[in-house]
KOLDRENDO-719375 format. One record per residue: residue number from 1; chain; y, x, z of N, C-alpha, C in turn. Coordinates in steps of 0.1 Angstrom, whole numbers. Atoms other than C-alpha are relative to their C-alpha. Layout:
# KOLDRENDO-719375
   lumpa   vomi     n.v     n.u     n.w    ca.v    ca.u    ca.w     c.v     c.u     c.w
     NUM      A       Y       X       Z       Y       X       Z       Y       X       Z
...
//
This chain:
# KOLDRENDO-719375
   lumpa   vomi     n.v     n.u     n.w    ca.v    ca.u    ca.w     c.v     c.u     c.w
       1      A      14       0      -4     163    -554    -466      -1       0      15
       2      A       2       0     -14     152    -563    -431     -11      10       4
       3      A      11      -9      -5     129    -542    -409     -13      -6      -4
       4      A      12       6       3     102    -567    -415      -5       3     -15
       5      A       4      -3      14     103    -561    -453      -4      14      -3
       6      A       3     -14       2      97    -524    -448     -16       2       1
       7      A      15      -2      -2      59    -529    -441      -8      -1     -13
       8      A       8       0      12      38    -519    -471     -15       2       3
       9      A      15      -1      -1       0    -523    -476      -5      12      -8
      10      A       6     -11       7     -14    -489    -485     -14      -2      -4
      11      A      13       4       4     -45    -493    -506      -8      13      -4
      12      A       8     -13       2     -59    -457    -505     -12      -1       9
      13      A      11       0      -9     -82    -465    -476      -4     -15       4
      14      A       4      14      -2     -95    -501    -480     -13      -1       6
      15      A      13       2      -6    -125    -515    -462     -11       1     -10
      16      A      11      -2       9    -158    -505    -477     -13      -4       7
      17      A      13       4      -6    -194    -516    -472      -9      12       2
      18      A       7     -13      -1    -207    -480    -476       9      11       2
      19      A      -9     -11      -2    -188    -452    -460      -1      12      -9
      20      A       2     -11       9    -203    -427    -484       3      -4     -14
      21      A      -3       4      14    -192    -447    -515      13      -7       0
      22      A     -13       6       0    -155    -452    -519       2     -12      -9
      23      A      -2      12       9    -160    -477    -547      -6     -13       6
      24      A       6      12      -6    -179    -501    -524      10      -8       8
      25      A     -10       7      -7    -148    -520    -514      -5     -14       4
      26      A       3      13      -5    -154    -550    -492      10     -10      -4
      27      A     -10       9       6    -136    -575    -514       3     -12       9
      28      A      -3      12      -8    -141    -605    -491       9       3      11
      29      A      -8      -4     -11    -126    -587    -461      14       3      -5
      30      A     -13      -3       6     -98    -573    -483       8     -12      -3
      31      A      -7      13       4     -90    -608    -496       6      -7      13
      32      A      -4       6     -13     -88    -621    -460      12       7       6
      33      A     -11      -8      -5     -65    -592    -450      13      -3      -8
      34      A     -11       2       9     -43    -598    -480       7     -14       3
      35      A      -5      13      -3     -40    -635    -472       8      -1      13
      36      A      -8      -1     -13     -28    -628    -436      13       7      -2
      37      A     -11      -9       3      -5    -601    -448      11      -8      -7
      38      A      -9       8       8      11    -625    -474       5     -11       8
      39      A      -4      11      -8      12    -654    -450      11       3      10
      40      A     -10      -5     -10      33    -634    -426      13       5      -7
      41      A     -13      -3       7      59    -627    -453       1      14      -5
      42      A       0     -13       6      49    -592    -464      -6       0     -14
      43      A       5       2      14      42    -585    -501       0      13      -8
      44      A       0     -13       8      42    -547    -511     -13       7       1
      45      A      13      -7       1      10    -531    -523       1      13      -7
      46      A      -1     -13       6       8    -494    -530     -14       5      -4
      47      A      13      -5       5     -21    -480    -551       2      12      -9
      48      A       0     -12       9     -30    -452    -575     -12      -1      -9
      49      A      11      -1       9     -51    -446    -605     -13       6       7
      50      A      11      -7      -6     -73    -424    -583      -6      -6      12
      51      A       5       5     -13     -77    -444    -551     -13      -8      -2
      52      A      13       6       0    -113    -455    -544      -6       2     -14
      53      A       5      -3      13    -122    -438    -577       3     -11     -10
      54      A      -4      10       9    -103    -464    -596      -2     -14       4
      55      A       3      13      -4    -115    -494    -577      11      -7       8
      56      A     -11       6      -8     -84    -499    -556       8     -10      -9
      57      A      -8       9       9     -65    -513    -586      -8     -13      -3
      58      A       8      11       3     -93    -536    -595      -1     -10      12
      59      A       1       8     -12     -96    -548    -559      13      -8       2
      60      A     -13       7      -1     -58    -556    -559       1     -11     -10
      61      A       0      11      10     -63    -576    -591      -7     -12       5
      62      A       8      11      -6     -90    -597    -574       7      -7      12
      63      A      -6       5     -12     -72    -601    -541      14      -6      -1
      64      A     -14       3       1     -36    -604    -552       4      -7     -13
      65      A      -4       5      13     -30    -608    -589      -6     -13      -5
      66      A       7      12       5     -56    -634    -596       2     -12      10
      67      A       0      10     -11     -47    -654    -564      14      -4       4
      68      A     -14       3      -4      -9    -653    -561       9       1     -12
      69      A     -10      -1      11      21    -659    -584       6      14      -2
      70      A      -5     -14       2      35    -627    -600      13       3       7
      71      A     -13      -3      -7      69    -631    -584      -1       0      15
      72      A       2       0     -15      54    -633    -549      -4      13       6
      73      A       5     -13      -5      42    -597    -546       6      11      -8
      74      A      -5     -12       6      53    -562    -555     -12      10      -1
      75      A      10     -10       1      29    -535    -568       5      13      -5
      76      A      -3     -13       4      34    -498    -569     -12       8      -4
      77      A      12      -9       4      11    -475    -589       6      13      -4
      78      A      -4     -14       2      11    -438    -598      -7       6     -11
      79      A       6      -8      11       5    -416    -628      -9      11       6
      80      A       9     -11      -5     -25    -393    -622       4      13      -6
      81      A      -6     -12       5      -6    -361    -626     -10      11      -4
      82      A      10     -11       2     -36    -338    -623      -9      -2     -12
      83      A       8       3      11     -53    -355    -652       8       1     -14
      84      A      -8      -1      12     -24    -351    -677      -3      13      -8
      85      A       3     -11       9     -34    -329    -706      10       1     -11
      86      A     -10       0      11      -7    -339    -731       9     -12       2
      87      A      -9      11      -1      22    -363    -735      -7     -13      -3
      88      A       6      13       4      -1    -389    -751      -8      -6      12
      89      A       7       5     -11     -20    -392    -718       8      -9       8
      90      A      -9       9      -8      10    -409    -702      -3     -15      -4
      91      A       3      14       6       4    -440    -725     -14      -4       4
      92      A      14       3      -3     -33    -438    -720      -3      -5      14
      93      A       3       3     -14     -33    -439    -682       8     -13       4
      94      A      -8      12      -3      -5    -465    -680      -6     -13      -5
      95      A       7      12       6     -23    -489    -703     -13      -3       8
      96      A      12       2      -8     -55    -484    -683       3      -6      14
      97      A      -4       5     -13     -37    -491    -650       5     -14      -1
      98      A      -5      13       2     -20    -522    -663     -12     -10      -2
      99      A      12       8       2     -54    -535    -675      -8      -2      13
     100      A       7       1     -13     -71    -527    -642       6     -10       9
     101      A      -8       9      -9     -44    -546    -623       2     -14      -6
     102      A      -2      13       6     -41    -574    -648      15      -5       0
     103      A     -14       3       0      -3    -572    -649       6       6     -13
     104      A      -6      -6      12      22    -564    -676      13       8       3
     105      A     -11     -10      -4      48    -544    -656      -3       4      15
     106      A       1      -5     -13      50    -524    -624      13      -3       7
     107      A     -13       2      -8      75    -532    -596       5      14       3
     108      A      -4     -14      -3      75    -495    -587     -11       9      -7
     109      A       9      -9       6      60    -466    -606       4      15       3
     110      A      -2     -13      -4      56    -430    -594      -7      10      -9
     111      A       7     -12       3      47    -396    -608      -7       4      12
     112      A       8      -1     -12      19    -389    -584      -1      15       6
     113      A       3     -12      -7      18    -361    -558       5      13      -6
     114      A      -7     -12       5      43    -335    -569      -1      11      10
     115      A       1     -13      -7      35    -300    -556       2      11     -10
     116      A      -2     -11      10      37    -266    -572      -9      -1     -12
     117      A       8       0      12       7    -268    -595       1     -13      -8
     118      A       0      13       8      10    -305    -604      14      -2      -5
     119      A     -13       1       6      48    -302    -610      -1       5     -15
     120      A       1      -6      13      39    -279    -639      -7     -10     -10
     121      A       7       9       9      14    -304    -653       8     -12      -4
     122      A      -9      12       3      39    -333    -650      11       4     -10
     123      A     -11      -4       9      66    -313    -668      -6       3     -14
     124      A       6      -3      13      43    -301    -695      -3     -13      -8
     125      A       2      13       6      34    -337    -702      12      -9      -1
     126      A     -13       8       0      70    -349    -698      -1     -13       7
     127      A       3      12      -8      59    -374    -672      13      -6       6
     128      A     -13       5      -6      94    -377    -656       8      -7     -11
     129      A      -6       7      11     109    -385    -690      -7     -13      -4
     130      A       8      12       3      81    -410    -696       3     -11       9
     131      A      -2      11     -10      87    -429    -664      15      -5      -2
     132      A     -14       4       3     125    -430    -673      -1     -11     -11
     133      A       1       9      12     115    -447    -706      -7     -13       5
     134      A       7      12      -5      92    -471    -687      10      -9       7
     135      A     -10       8      -7     122    -483    -666       9      -6     -11
     136      A      -9       5      10     144    -486    -697      -6     -12      -8
     137      A       7      11       7     117    -508    -714      -4     -12       9
     138      A       4      10      -9     112    -529    -683     -15       0       4
     139      A      14      -2      -4      77    -516    -678      -1       3      15
     140      A      -1      -3     -15      87    -504    -643      14      -4       5
     141      A     -13       5      -5     115    -520    -622       7      12       7
     142      A      -5     -11      -6     119    -489    -601      -9      12      -2
     143      A       9     -12       3     107    -453    -606       3      11      10
     144      A      -2     -11      -8     103    -421    -587     -13       9       0
     145      A      12      -8      -1      76    -397    -575      -4       1      15
     146      A       5      -3     -13      54    -390    -545       0      15       2
     147      A      -3     -14      -1      59    -356    -530      -8       5      12
     148      A       8      -7     -10      37    -332    -510       3      15       0
     149      A      -3     -14       0      55    -299    -506      12       2       9
     150      A     -11      -3      -9      84    -282    -489      14      -4      -6
     151      A     -13       5       4     121    -289    -491       6       9     -12
     152      A      -4      -9      11     127    -259    -515      -4      -6     -13
     153      A       4       6      13     106    -275    -542       6     -13      -2
     154      A      -6      13       2     119    -309    -535      14       1      -6
     155      A     -14      -2       5     155    -297    -541      -1       3     -15
     156      A       2      -3      14     143    -282    -574      -2     -12      -8
     157      A       3      11       7     129    -314    -585      11     -10      -1
     158      A     -11       9      -1     158    -335    -574      12       5      -9
     159      A     -11      -5       9     183    -312    -592      -3      -3     -14
     160      A       4       3      14     164    -319    -624       0     -15      -3
     161      A       3      14       4     156    -356    -622       6     -11       9
     162      A      -5      11      -9     174    -374    -593       9     -10      -7
     163      A     -10       9       6     200    -388    -616      -5     -13      -6
     164      A       5      12       6     177    -413    -632     -12      -6       9
     165      A      11       5      -8     152    -419    -603       6      -9      11
     166      A      -4       9     -11     153    -445    -575      -6       4      13
     167      A       7      -1     -13     128    -434    -549      -8      13       0
     168      A      10     -11      -3     109    -405    -534      -9      -5      11
     169      A       9       3     -10      78    -412    -515      -4      13       7
     170      A       3     -12      -8      74    -387    -487     -10      -2      11
     171      A       8       0     -12      48    -378    -461      10       2      12
     172      A     -10       0     -11      68    -386    -430      -6      -6      13
     173      A       5       5     -13      58    -390    -393       6       8      11
     174      A      -7      -7     -11      70    -379    -359      -7      14       3
     175      A       7     -13      -2      43    -351    -358       5      10     -10
     176      A      -4     -10      11      56    -335    -391      15       1      -1
     177      A     -14       1       2      93    -343    -385       7      14       0
     178      A      -5     -13       0     101    -307    -375     -10      11      -3
     179      A      10     -10       3      70    -290    -387       5       9     -11
     180      A      -6      -9      10      80    -259    -407      -8       1     -13
     181      A       8       0      13      52    -263    -433       2     -13      -8
     182      A      -2      13       6      58    -300    -440      15      -3      -2
     183      A     -15       2       0      96    -301    -433       4     -15      -3
     184      A      -3      14       2      97    -339    -431      14      -4       1
     185      A     -14       3      -2     132    -341    -417       8       6     -11
     186      A      -8      -6      11     146    -317    -443      -2      -7     -13
     187      A       3       7      12     129    -335    -471       7     -14       0
     188      A      -6      13      -2     142    -369    -458      15       2      -3
     189      A     -15      -2       1     178    -355    -455       4       3     -15
     190      A      -3      -4      14     176    -341    -491       0     -13      -8
     191      A       0      13       8     167    -376    -505      12      -8       3
     192      A     -13       7      -3     196    -391    -486      12       6      -7
     193      A     -11      -7       6     219    -365    -499       1      -3     -15
     194      A       1       3      14     208    -372    -535       1     -15      -3
     195      A      -2      15       2     212    -410    -530     -12      -7      -3
     196      A      13       7       4     175    -419    -533      -6      -7      12
     197      A       7       7     -11     156    -444    -512     -13       8       3
     198      A      12      -7      -4     127    -430    -492     -11     -11       4
     199      A      12       8      -3      92    -447    -491      -9      10       8
     200      A       8      -9      -9      69    -433    -464     -15      -2      -2
     201      A      14       0      -1      33    -424    -467      -5       8      12
     202      A       6      -8     -11      10    -410    -440       8      -1      13
     203      A      -8       1     -13      31    -424    -410      -9       3      12
     204      A       9      -3     -11      -1    -419    -390      -8      13      -3
     205      A       6     -13       4     -10    -386    -407     -15      -1      -2
     206      A      14       1       3     -43    -398    -420      -9      -3      12
     207      A       7       3     -12     -53    -410    -385       1      10      11
     208      A      -2     -10     -10     -45    -378    -367       8      -5      12
     209      A      -9       5     -11     -18    -395    -347      -7     -10       9
     210      A       6      10      -8     -39    -424    -336     -14       3       5
     211      A      13      -5      -6     -70    -404    -327       2      13       8
     212      A      -3     -13      -7     -57    -379    -302     -10       1      12
     213      A       8      -2     -12     -72    -366    -270       2     -11      10
     214      A      -1      10     -11     -79    -388    -240      13       1       8
     215      A     -12      -2      -8     -50    -372    -222      12      -6      -7
     216      A     -12       6       7     -25    -382    -249      -1     -15      -1
     217      A       2      14       0     -40    -417    -251       5      -6      14
     218      A      -4       4     -14     -34    -420    -213      15       1       1
     219      A     -15      -1       0       2    -408    -218       7     -12      -6
     220      A      -6      12       7       9    -436    -242      -2     -13       8
     221      A       2      12      -8      -7    -462    -219       9       0      12
     222      A      -9      -1     -11      14    -450    -190      15      -3      -4
     223      A     -14       2       5      46    -451    -211       2     -14      -3
     224      A      -1      15       3      39    -486    -225     -14      -5      -3
     225      A      14       4       1       5    -502    -219      -1     -12     -10
     226      A       1      12       9      14    -532    -242       1       4     -15
     227      A      -2      -4      14      20    -512    -274     -10      11      -5
     228      A      10     -10       5      -5    -493    -296       7      13      -4
     229      A      -5     -13       5      -1    -457    -306       6      -1     -14
     230      A      -4       1      14       2    -467    -342      14      -7      -1
     231      A     -13       7       0      32    -490    -334      11       9       2
     232      A     -11     -10      -2      53    -461    -321       2       8     -13
     233      A      -1      -8      12      45    -441    -352       7      -7     -12
     234      A      -6       8      10      54    -469    -376      15      -3       2
     235      A     -14       3      -3      86    -478    -358       9      13      -1
     236      A      -8     -12       2      97    -441    -358       5       1     -14
     237      A      -3      -1      14      96    -441    -396      10     -11      -4
     238      A      -8      11       5     110    -476    -402      14       0       6
     239      A     -13      -1      -6     139    -469    -378      10       8      -8
     240      A      -9      -9       8     153    -443    -402       7      -9     -11
     241      A      -9       9       9     182    -459    -422      -4      -1     -14
     242      A       2       0      15     172    -448    -457     -15      -2      -3
     243      A      14       4       3     135    -456    -453      -1     -15      -3
     244      A       0      13       5     129    -487    -473     -14      -7       1
     245      A      14       5      -2      90    -490    -471      -7      10       8
     246      A      10      -8      -8      65    -477    -446     -14      -5      -3
     247      A      13       4       4      30    -477    -459     -10       2      12
     248      A      11      -2      -9      -1    -482    -437     -13      -4      -7
     249      A      13       3       6     -36    -479    -450      -9      -6      10
     250      A       8       8     -10     -57    -505    -432     -14      -4      -5
     251      A      13       3       4     -94    -509    -434      -8     -10       9
     252      A       6      10      -9    -100    -535    -407      11     -10       5
     253      A      -9      11      -4     -85    -567    -394       9       4      12
     254      A      -7      -3     -13     -75    -553    -360      13       8      -3
     255      A     -12      -8       3     -52    -527    -375      10      -8      -8
     256      A      -9       9       7     -37    -552    -399       8      -8       9
     257      A      -7       9      -9     -28    -576    -371       9       7       9
     258      A      -9      -8      -9     -14    -549    -349      12       5      -8
     259      A     -11      -5       8       8    -535    -377       9     -12      -4
     260      A      -9      11       3      20    -570    -387       8      -4      13
     261      A      -7       3     -13      29    -576    -350      12      10       2
     262      A     -11     -11      -2      49    -543    -350      12      -4      -8
     263      A     -11       3       9      70    -554    -380       6     -14       2
     264      A      -5      13      -3      73    -591    -371       9       0      12
     265      A      -8      -1     -12      87    -581    -337       7      13       1
     266      A      -5     -13       1     104    -550    -348      12       3       9
     267      A     -11      -5      -8     126    -530    -324       3      15      -4
     268      A      -4     -13       4     145    -499    -335      -4      10      12
     269      A       4     -10     -10     131    -468    -317      11       4       9
     270      A     -11      -3      -9     151    -460    -286       1      15       2
     271      A      -2     -14      -3     164    -426    -275     -11       4      10
     272      A      10      -3      -9     139    -427    -246     -14       1      -7
     273      A      13      -1       8     110    -434    -270       0      12      -9
     274      A      -1     -12       8     122    -406    -293      -4      12       8
     275      A       3     -12      -8     121    -381    -265     -15       0       4
     276      A      14       0      -3      86    -393    -255      -8       4     -12
     277      A       7      -4      12      74    -389    -291       1      15      -3
     278      A      -2     -15       1      88    -354    -292     -10       7       9
     279      A       9      -7      -9      67    -345    -262     -15      -2      -5
     280      A      14       3       5      36    -362    -277      -3       8     -13
     281      A       1      -8      12      42    -343    -310      -4      15       5
     282      A       3     -14      -5      41    -310    -290     -14       0       5
     283      A      14       0      -5       9    -320    -273     -10      -1     -11
     284      A       9       1      11      -7    -331    -305      -2      13      -8
     285      A       0     -13       7       2    -298    -322      -9      10       7
     286      A       8      -9      -8     -15    -280    -293     -15      -4       1
     287      A      14       5      -1     -47    -301    -294      -7      -2     -13
     288      A       6       2      13     -53    -308    -330      -4      13      -7
     289      A       5     -12       6     -75    -280    -344       5       3     -14
     290      A      -5      -1      14     -67    -287    -380       8     -12      -4
     291      A      -8      12       3     -38    -310    -390      -2      -6     -14
     292      A       3       6      13     -56    -325    -420       3     -15       0
     293      A      -3      14       2     -44    -358    -433     -10      -8      -7
     294      A      11       6       7     -76    -365    -451       3      -7     -13
     295      A      -4       6      13     -59    -371    -485     -11       2     -10
     296      A      11      -3       9     -89    -355    -503       4       8     -13
     297      A      -4      -7      12     -69    -336    -529      -7      14      -1
     298      A       7     -13      -1     -86    -304    -518     -14      -1      -6
     299      A      14       2       5    -120    -318    -526      -1       0     -15
     300      A      -1       0      15    -110    -325    -562       2      13      -6
     301      A      -3     -14       5     -98    -289    -565     -11      10       2
     302      A      10     -10      -4    -128    -273    -549     -12       1     -10
     303      A      11      -2      10    -153    -258    -574     -14      -4       6
     304      A      13       3      -6    -181    -264    -549      -1     -15       5
     305      A      -1      14      -4    -170    -300    -541      -3      -2      15
     306      A       2       1     -14    -171    -293    -503       8     -12       6
     307      A      -8      11      -6    -161    -325    -483       8       5      11
     308      A      -8      -7      -9    -134    -305    -466       6     -10      11
     309      A      -6       8     -10    -116    -334    -448     -10      -6      10
     310      A      10       5     -10    -149    -347    -433      -4      11      10
     311      A       3     -11     -10    -157    -313    -418      12       2      10
     312      A     -11      -2      -9    -122    -310    -404       1     -12      10
     313      A       0      11      -9    -124    -345    -389     -10       1      11
     314      A      11      -2     -10    -157    -337    -372       5      11      10
     315      A      -5     -12      -8    -141    -304    -359      10      -5      10
     316      A     -11       5      -9    -110    -322    -345      -6      -8      11
     317      A       6       9     -10    -131    -348    -328      -8       7      10
     318      A       8      -8      -9    -155    -323    -313       8       8       9
     319      A      -9      -7      -8    -127    -303    -300       6      -8      12
     320      A      -6       9     -10    -113    -333    -281     -11      -6       9
     321      A      11       5      -8    -147    -343    -268     -11      11       1
     322      A       9     -12       0    -164    -309    -260     -14      -3       7
     323      A      12       2      -7    -190    -325    -238     -11      -8      -8
     324      A       9       8       9    -206    -345    -267      -6       9     -11
     325      A       6      -8      11    -231    -329    -291      -3      -9     -12
     326      A       2       9      12    -231    -359    -315       7       5     -12
     327      A      -7      -5      12    -206    -341    -338      -8      11      -6
     328      A       9     -10       6    -231    -313    -342     -10      -6      -9
     329      A      10       8       8    -256    -338    -355       7      -5     -13
     330      A      -7       4      12    -230    -352    -379       3      11      -9
     331      A      -3     -12       8    -221    -317    -390     -13       3      -9
     332      A      13      -3       7    -258    -310    -399      -3     -11     -11
     333      A       2      11      10    -261    -344    -416       9       1     -12
     334      A     -10      -1      11    -230    -339    -437      -4      11      -9
     335      A       4     -12       8    -243    -305    -448     -12      -3      -9
     336      A      13       4       7    -277    -320    -458       3     -10     -11
     337      A      -2      10      10    -263    -350    -476      10       3     -11
     338      A     -10      -4      10    -233    -334    -494      -1      15      -2
     339      A      -1     -15       3    -223    -297    -495       3       7      13
     340      A      -2      -8     -12    -226    -272    -466      14       6       0
     341      A     -14      -6      -1    -192    -260    -453      -1      15      -3
     342      A       0     -14       3    -204    -224    -456      -3       4     -14
     343      A       1      -3      15    -208    -228    -494      14       4      -5
     344      A     -13      -5       4    -171    -219    -495       0      14      -5
     345      A       0     -13       6    -166    -190    -518      14       8       2
     346      A     -13      -6      -3    -130    -182    -505       8       2     -13
     347      A      -8      -2      12    -116    -187    -540      15      -4       3
     348      A     -14       4      -5     -85    -204    -522       6      -9     -10
     349      A      -6      10       9     -80    -229    -551       5     -12       8
     350      A      -4      12      -8     -78    -257    -525      14       1       6
     351      A     -12      -2      -8     -48    -242    -507      12      -5      -8
     352      A     -11       5       8     -24    -250    -536       1     -15       0
     353      A       0      14       0     -34    -286    -534       0      -7      13
     354      A       0       6     -13     -34    -291    -497      14      -5       4
     355      A     -13       6      -4      -6    -314    -486       6       5      13
     356      A      -4      -5     -13      -5    -298    -452       1      15       1
     357      A      -2     -14       1      -4    -262    -463     -10       8       9
     358      A      10      -5      -9     -36    -254    -444      -7      12      -8
     359      A       9     -11       5     -55    -221    -450     -14      -5       1
     360      A      12       7      -1     -86    -241    -458     -12       9       2
     361      A      12      -9      -2    -112    -212    -462       0       5      14
     362      A       0      -6     -14    -101    -197    -429      -4     -11      10
     363      A       4      10     -10    -104    -230    -411     -14      -5      -2
     364      A      14       3       2    -137    -238    -427     -10      10       7
     365      A       8     -11      -7    -150    -205    -413       0      -3      15
     366      A      -1       4     -14    -138    -216    -379      -9     -12       3
     367      A       8      12      -2    -156    -249    -383     -15       4       1
     368      A      14      -5       0    -189    -232    -391      -3       7      13
     369      A       3      -8     -12    -186    -208    -362      -1      -9      12
     370      A      -1      10     -11    -177    -237    -339     -14      -7       2
     371      A      12       8      -1    -208    -257    -347     -12       8       1
     372      A      12      -9      -2    -231    -227    -348      -1       3      15
     373      A       0      -3     -14    -221    -219    -312      -3     -12       9
     374      A       2      11      -9    -224    -254    -300      13      -2       8
     375      A     -13       4      -7    -199    -268    -274       1       6      14
     376      A      -1      -5     -14    -207    -249    -242      11      10       1
     377      A     -10     -10      -1    -183    -222    -252      14      -5      -1
     378      A     -13       6       2    -154    -246    -257       9       3      12
     379      A      -9      -4     -10    -124    -234    -238      11     -10       3
     380      A     -11      10      -3    -101    -265    -241      12       2     -10
     381      A     -11      -2      10     -78    -251    -269      -6       2     -13
     382      A       5      -2      14     -82    -251    -307       0      15      -4
//
């Protein structure tokens, strides 16, 4: 596999016509993006039963399956672990996914988002044994699981199932590489030890890496004015020997073209660049108030359905731009249109599902206090 072949199209955050409606996928724009992506020689599409409330798979059917020969593209899909109530559900969801996509086999199939609570659901429903049978029957060419937890749990899962698996999809980026809660490096090294390929999700950490403070943006411009911040992050991941796919979720043409350029003209990350990224990671850690990747799993777990990632995004942006009061207006608007942040009951259910191991109730309290005070009291640190 060449470095160019490592670039995957993540379909969790597709372009939409209404930002408040994840099902409103802009099919025309997505089709155009797919055409350019395919024309440039890329062909890997990653989706899930849950993405865009089920519409991601349907959008892929319209943009890819109905418009290209089956042997010209690869599709990865994932079992909705959280929805498994019994062993029979495995068949039910797989049949539905195949129908949505309009295909009769998956190129790659994962048990989705393994963490402490969802590992139990997967094992109760025998999901790992089920995907093994999928591969034996030819229903999936390669199998594995996507993972959002620490290296201790990963080793536990690999000890049980690595023998018949091919891939682990990890959250991996230079910001989380040495992070003690994410343990990206340790998880990567475990996969290598067990002989499994690594596919990368969240190389930009849900946008955190590409939306830093102005100071960090200037640092990147001074270091290399011709390359985007995203290109460094993608190259960091793709330069790792055992990483076979790096996903990028793209909802506009500009990002697609930039990412295509990164992989078409790929250069392995240099020692000098690695040292620079280590410094930028330290700066990012000190300036990002809440390291949320905006995956949304906490919202599904929240009894009050608080739009937690949206509040954290506003909080992070307002911390980096303390002179602007626009985020206070957005905060009020979000509370009016959806659920107020202070509706949190501190039940802590969300924490078990957070891929970043954030103490969400505590951080939501900080968000509320921040916006109640306004921005005049901002001291420059999170």
